[in-house]
N, C-alpha and C positions, 0 to 999 in steps of 0.2 A: 190384891191380897186380902183374904178373908181370915178372920180368927174365929175358929169354930167355937160354939158356945161350950160353957163348962160341962153341961150335961146334954151333949148332942144326942139326936136319935133319928132313926130312919124316917119317922113320921114328919119331922121337920126338914126332911130332904138333905140332911148332912151326909148321909152315907150311901154308897152304892151297894147293890146286891151281888153276892158271889154267884148266885144262880144265873144272873143275866150274862155273866161273862164265861160261864162254863162251856167248854168245847167250841169256843170261838176262834181259836188259833190253830196253826198247823206248822209242819216243818221244824227247823232247829231253833234253839234259844240257848243263851249263855246264861249260867248261874254263876255270878261272880261273888267269890267269898273274899276273905281278908288274909288268908294264909300267905306265908313269905314267898311261896313260889309264883304268886300272882305278879309280883314286882316287876317281872321281865316280860310279861305276856304282852303281845302287840295288840292291845285292845281296839286301836283305831282300824285294823284290818277286819274286825268283825263287828264294826259299828252299825253295819246294816241289818244286823240281827237284833231281835228284841233282847234285852239284857234285864235279868233279874238281879238287882243288887240288894246287898244285906249289910246291916250294921255299918262299919267303917269302910266298906269297900266303895262307898260313893266318893272316897278321895280319889280313886282312879277314875271313875266316870267323869268326875268334875275336871280333872286334868286334861282329859281328852275332849272335853266339851260335848259329852254325850248325856242325854237325858234318859235315865233308866225307865225302861218300859213298866216295871214294878219295882217297888222298894219294900222290903220285909224287915221287920225288927220285932223280935219277941222278948228282948231284954228290956224290962221296964225302967231299968236304971240307966240305960245307955243315954238317954236324953240329958241327964245330969252329968254323966261321966265324960261324955263328948258332945257338949253343946254345939260346937261349931259344925262338926260333921252331921249331927242330927238335923241341924238348920239347913244344911247344904241338901240333905236327902229331902226334906220338905219342900224346898224351893225348886229343885231340879226334876224330881220324879214325875212322871205322868200319872201314876197310880201308887197308892200307898196301901199298905196292908199292916196295920197296927192294932194294939189293944185299944179299946174305947178311951181308957184314961190317958193314952198317949197323945190323944188329939186335944185334950183339954187345954185351952188357951193357946193352942199352937197356930202359928201363922202359916196357913196353906193357900197357895193361889186358888182362885175360884175355879179354874179349869181343871184341877186335879181330881181324879176320881178317888175317893176314899172308902176303903173296905175295912171292916173291923174283924179282928181275929177272936176266935174262942175255940176252946178245946172241945173235941168230940167226946161223947160219953164212951166209956169202955164197953165194948160188946158183952152181952150177958150170955149165960149158958145156952139159952135157946137161940140167940142170934148164931152162936158158933155151930150148933146142931143143924141148923138150917143151911150152913155153908157160907159162901162168899155173899156179901152184900153188894149191890150197885154202887154203894157209897164208900165201902172200905173193905180192907182184908186185914185179918188179924192172926196172931199166934193162936194155933188151933188147941192150946191147952184148956180143957174143960173146967178144971177144979181152981186153977189160980187166976184171980182177977189181975194180979201184977202181970203174969205172963200174957193174958189176953190183952193188956194195954200196950204191948208191942203190936202196933198196928200201922196201917198206911191209909190215909183218907184220900179217896177218889173224888170226893165232893166237899170243897171247903165251906159250902153252905151249911153242911152238917158239922163243921168243925175240923180241926187238924189234930194229929196225934203227936205228942211231944217226945222227941227223942234226946233232948237237952243239947241240941245244935240246931241253930237256925237253918243251916243248909238243908236239914231233912224236911223242914217247913216249905222251903222253896222248892223242893223236889215234889211235894204233894201239890203245891201251887201250879208248877209246870204241868203236871198231869191233869189237874183240873181244867187249866186253860185249853188243853188239847194239843200241846206240843209233842212232837213225835221223836226228836232227837235232842238230848240234853247235853251240853258241853259244860262240865264242871271245871272252873277255874279257881285256883286258890283254896280248894277244898283239901287242905292238908290234914286237918284234925290233929295237928302235933303241937301240943302245949309248949314244947321245949323251944320251938324256933319263933314263936310270936307271930305278930301281925305285920304286914308289910308297910302299914302307914305308922307304926310305932317306933321311935327311934331310941327309946330308953329314957328320954327326957319328957317332962310334963305328965298329964294324967293318962294312966293306962287302965283299961277295963280288966276286971277280973277275968279268969279263965277256968272252966271246970271240966275241960275235955277229958283229962286223965281220970277224974273221979267217976265220969258216966260212961266211959269207953266200953267197958265189959258189961255193964248192966243194962245201958239203953242204946248207946250209939251202934254198936257192932250187931246186936240182935236185930234192931230196926232195919238197918241196912241189908242184913241177911234176908230178912223177910221181904223186903222190896225186890231184891235180886231174885229171889225164888218165886214170888207170886205176882209181881207187878210188871217187871220188864219182860217184854215180849216183842213180837214183830212189829207192834204198833207204838211202842214206847221203849226207846233205847237210851241208855245213860253211859257217856264216856267221860273219863278222867284225864284232864291234861296235866295233873300235878305228878311228876316222877317221884317225889318225896311223900306223897299222900300215904297215910296210915291205912286207907281203905284197901283191902286185899284185891288184887287184880282179878281174881276169880269170881269176885261179886260184881265189880264195875271195872270193865276193862280200861287200861291205860292206853292212850293214843298219843302219837306224835302231833306236832304242831301242823305238819303237812296234812296229816290225815284229818285233823280239825279242820284245816282250811277246805279240804275236799267235802267234808260234811256241810260246812257252812256255805259252800258255793263260792268261796273266795277265788280270785284269779291267782293261779300259781305259776310263777315264772321259774 
């Protein structure tokens, strides 16, 4: 177990390069979120797939003895709000994607690959006029910088675009890595039903889904559905209660997910 320095840097060998892992994967991947619908998902049946866990969803991977392929956390306060779950994520995950300051003083196994997150620059007017970049797609509004900030990063080495939900970052990561089918589990995006690991007792993390749904989350998912999803990148939603419209991301049954994942169906 190593404790990363308080000011780690790539020069000191503390971090891995996003560029080195770009397009290194293929096939299906599970993105595991913390929505209430994840509670009854048979994760063990999908344990042969890479799993991208986020925030408190490591409670489920730990329960099943699964080591997340990647763990992503963009909430800088999560470490303080849920210290036990954050420690589980650091100890269990094969790869971590966190802000640089989240690594400060963190006990991370020596074998763990550590990647640092940073936000991508909002595309400028000339960028939009040139069309799509190899690294991103964005809202085509020329005059509104806020509208152009609705974007999707295809290369996390150039940063990610923020939609105010970590699930959107995980989707950008899945694309960056080269996965071709994404199974969304627990991506309910419903603030009223809470998280599967919260019982109403003890510390609970704040939630801003309702605040950002119309302004950031839905427009970002709409852009992804229109400009990113294609014959080489499919996204499927296993949450029957998800707020995401089925016309953007199709909802699939558990048996359909098993078929996509190559599970044995009896």
